[in-house]
C-alpha positions in Angstrom: 95.1 81.6 94.5 93.6 80.8 97.9 94.0 80.5 101.3 94.3 77.2 102.8 96.0 77.8 106.4 97.3 80.8 108.3 100.8 79.7 106.9 100.0 80.8 103.6 100.3 84.3 105.2 104.0 83.9 106.0 105.9 85.1 103.0 109.6 85.3 104.1 110.7 85.3 100.4 108.8 88.8 100.0 108.3 90.3 103.4 110.9 88.5 105.8 110.4 90.8 108.7 106.6 90.9 108.6 106.8 86.7 108.6 108.0 86.9 112.0 104.8 87.8 113.3 101.8 85.5 114.3 99.1 85.7 111.5 96.4 84.9 114.0 97.4 88.1 116.1 97.5 90.5 112.9 93.9 89.0 111.9 92.7 89.9 115.4 94.0 93.4 114.7 92.5 93.6 111.1 91.1 96.9 109.8 92.1 96.6 105.9 94.7 95.3 104.0 97.6 93.7 105.6 99.3 96.7 107.0 102.6 95.3 107.7 103.3 94.1 104.3 102.9 97.7 103.3 104.8 98.9 106.2 107.7 96.7 105.5 107.9 97.8 101.8 107.6 101.4 102.5 110.3 101.4 105.1 112.7 100.1 102.5 112.4 103.6 101.1 112.9 105.3 104.6 115.9 105.6 107.0 114.5 104.6 110.3 117.2 104.2 113.0 116.8 103.4 116.9 115.8 106.3 119.0 113.8 108.2 116.2 110.6 109.7 117.5 108.0 108.6 115.1 104.5 109.4 114.4 102.1 106.4 113.3 99.4 108.4 112.1 96.1 106.5 111.6 97.8 103.7 113.7 94.5 101.7 114.0 94.6 98.9 116.6 98.4 99.2 116.6 99.9 96.4 114.4 102.0 99.0 112.7 103.2 100.7 115.8 104.2 97.4 117.3 106.1 96.6 114.1 108.0 100.2 113.9 109.0 99.6 117.7 110.2 96.0 117.5 111.8 96.4 114.0 113.5 99.9 114.3 113.9 100.5 117.8 112.1 103.6 117.4 109.9 105.8 119.9 106.4 105.6 118.4 103.3 107.9 119.0 100.5 105.9 118.0 97.7 108.4 117.0 94.2 107.4 115.7 90.7 108.6 115.8 88.6 105.4 115.5 90.1 103.4 118.2 90.3 104.5 121.6 93.8 104.9 123.3 93.1 102.4 126.1 92.5 99.8 123.5 95.7 100.4 121.7 97.8 100.7 124.6 96.7 97.1 125.7 98.0 95.8 122.5 101.3 97.7 123.0 101.4 96.2 126.5 100.6 92.7 125.5 103.3 93.0 122.6 106.0 94.0 125.2 106.5 97.6 123.6 104.5 99.5 126.0 107.5 101.4 126.9 108.2 102.4 123.3 104.9 103.4 122.1 102.3 105.7 123.4 98.6 105.6 122.4 96.7 108.7 122.0 93.2 109.4 120.2 93.7 112.3 117.9 92.2 113.6 114.7 94.4 114.1 111.7 93.5 117.7 111.3 93.9 118.7 114.9 97.1 117.1 116.1 98.2 117.8 119.6 102.1 118.3 119.1 104.5 120.8 119.1 106.1 121.9 115.9 109.3 119.8 114.9 108.3 117.1 117.1 109.3 114.0 115.1 112.0 112.6 113.1 109.5 110.8 111.0 105.8 110.4 110.4 104.3 107.2 108.9 100.8 106.5 107.8 99.6 103.1 106.6 96.2 102.6 104.9 94.8 106.0 106.4 96.2 108.9 104.3 93.4 108.6 101.8 90.8 109.6 104.6 92.6 112.9 105.5 95.5 113.8 103.1 94.4 114.7 99.7 93.3 118.1 100.7 95.9 120.7 98.9 96.5 122.3 102.4 97.1 118.9 104.3 100.8 118.5 103.5 101.7 121.8 104.6 100.1 121.4 108.0 101.6 118.0 108.6 105.2 119.1 107.7 105.1 121.6 110.4 105.4 118.6 112.8 108.5 117.3 111.3 112.2 118.2 112.1 114.3 119.7 109.6 115.3 116.9 107.1 112.6 114.7 108.7 110.8 111.8 106.7 107.5 111.3 105.8 106.2 108.1 104.2 102.7 106.8 103.6 100.9 103.7 101.8 97.5 104.3 100.4 95.3 102.5 98.3 95.9 103.9 94.6 95.3 103.5 91.1 97.2 103.0 88.1 95.5 105.8 86.5 93.6 108.9 87.7 89.8 108.8 88.0 89.7 112.1 86.5 91.5 110.8 83.2 89.3 107.7 83.2 86.2 109.9 83.3 84.6 107.7 85.9 85.3 105.3 88.9 85.6 101.8 87.3 82.3 99.9 87.8 83.4 97.1 89.9 85.2 99.5 92.1 82.3 102.0 92.4 80.2 99.0 93.4 82.1 98.3 96.4 83.6 101.7 97.7 81.4 104.3 95.9 83.0 107.8 95.8 85.7 107.0 98.0 87.9 105.8 95.2 88.3 109.5 94.2 90.9 109.5 96.8 92.7 106.5 95.4 95.2 108.5 93.4 98.4 107.4 91.5 101.8 107.6 93.1 102.5 110.2 90.7 99.6 112.4 91.8 101.0 112.1 95.1 104.4 113.1 93.8 103.4 116.3 92.5 100.8 117.0 95.1 103.8 117.0 97.6 106.5 118.5 95.9 104.8 121.7 94.6 104.5 122.8 97.9 108.3 123.0 97.9 108.4 121.9 101.9 109.4 118.3 100.8 111.4 116.6 98.5 110.2 113.4 97.3 112.4 110.5 97.5 110.3 107.8 96.1 106.8 107.5 94.7 105.6 104.1 93.3 103.0 101.7 93.0 103.7 98.6 94.9 104.4 95.6 92.9 101.4 93.1 92.8 99.7 95.1 95.9 96.2 94.3 94.4 97.1 90.2 94.7 98.5 90.9 98.3 95.3 92.7 99.3 93.3 89.9 97.6 95.4 87.3 99.6 94.9 89.1 102.7 90.9 89.7 102.2 90.5 85.9 101.5 92.3 85.1 104.6 90.2 87.6 106.6 87.1 85.9 105.3 88.0 82.5 106.1 89.4 82.8 109.5 87.4 85.8 111.1 84.2 85.0 112.5 82.3 87.8 110.6 84.8 87.9 107.8 82.9 86.4 104.8 80.3 89.0 104.8 82.9 91.8 105.2 85.2 90.6 102.8 83.4 88.8 99.8 82.8 92.3 98.0 86.3 93.3 98.2 87.5 89.8 96.9 85.1 90.1 94.0 86.3 93.7 93.3 90.0 92.5 93.3 89.4 89.4 91.1 87.3 91.3 88.5 90.2 94.2 88.7 92.9 91.7 88.2 95.7 94.6 88.8 94.4 96.8 85.8 93.6 99.6 88.1 94.0 98.9 91.8 97.1 98.7 94.0 98.8 100.8 96.7 100.7 104.0 96.4 103.9 104.2 98.6 105.6 107.8 98.5 108.2 109.0 100.9 109.9 112.4 101.3 112.3 114.7 103.6 111.2 117.9 104.9 113.2 120.6 102.9 
């Protein structure tokens, strides 16, 4: 599998909504695996409707927030700790959704919102950094309205590292200890449901998610000025893995 042109990233058979977006634009906003592919797949398990207020938690440079606003007509609060609000706001204005998306800089454990502020909270390729603690789901759920929706996509494993007894060597070589936060979809299901604060509506490993990740990493290596050095280790990891351990866990729930 190789990337010979940006058009190779347009895949209407699998991601029809994402395929309407310019891959070059998305590459400029790159911070990891293709976020629109994950979000489009995740959104199939959610019920997002125009006018809803949605928190995009860990929104990065803003691609997912643009997608939420355009595709579902929701009002978005884009919250990220690593990216300045002014930088994200410029992306939203350029994309024509500045009136629908509000950018803020916020740390995930210190969110500046009133309780029951959102109809939905979505997090793409970020939850692994802050959401694994036993106390986090109870904290986050307070910001959802009754019956509000929660959805996240995060790097995941086909088996728990605890059950394997060690991080697979080809994964450890690239990401080190961070892989202990890459849980199975069923781990997330239990972690959320045991609180009795939400009812999980779906928990699954994205089909061929590792292959999507590999395709995108190759594109970043080929088409970004600094892409080869940053992405080659990830490419090598994914080739060695071949889907044996790595993928993306997609989980959705409703507040009880």
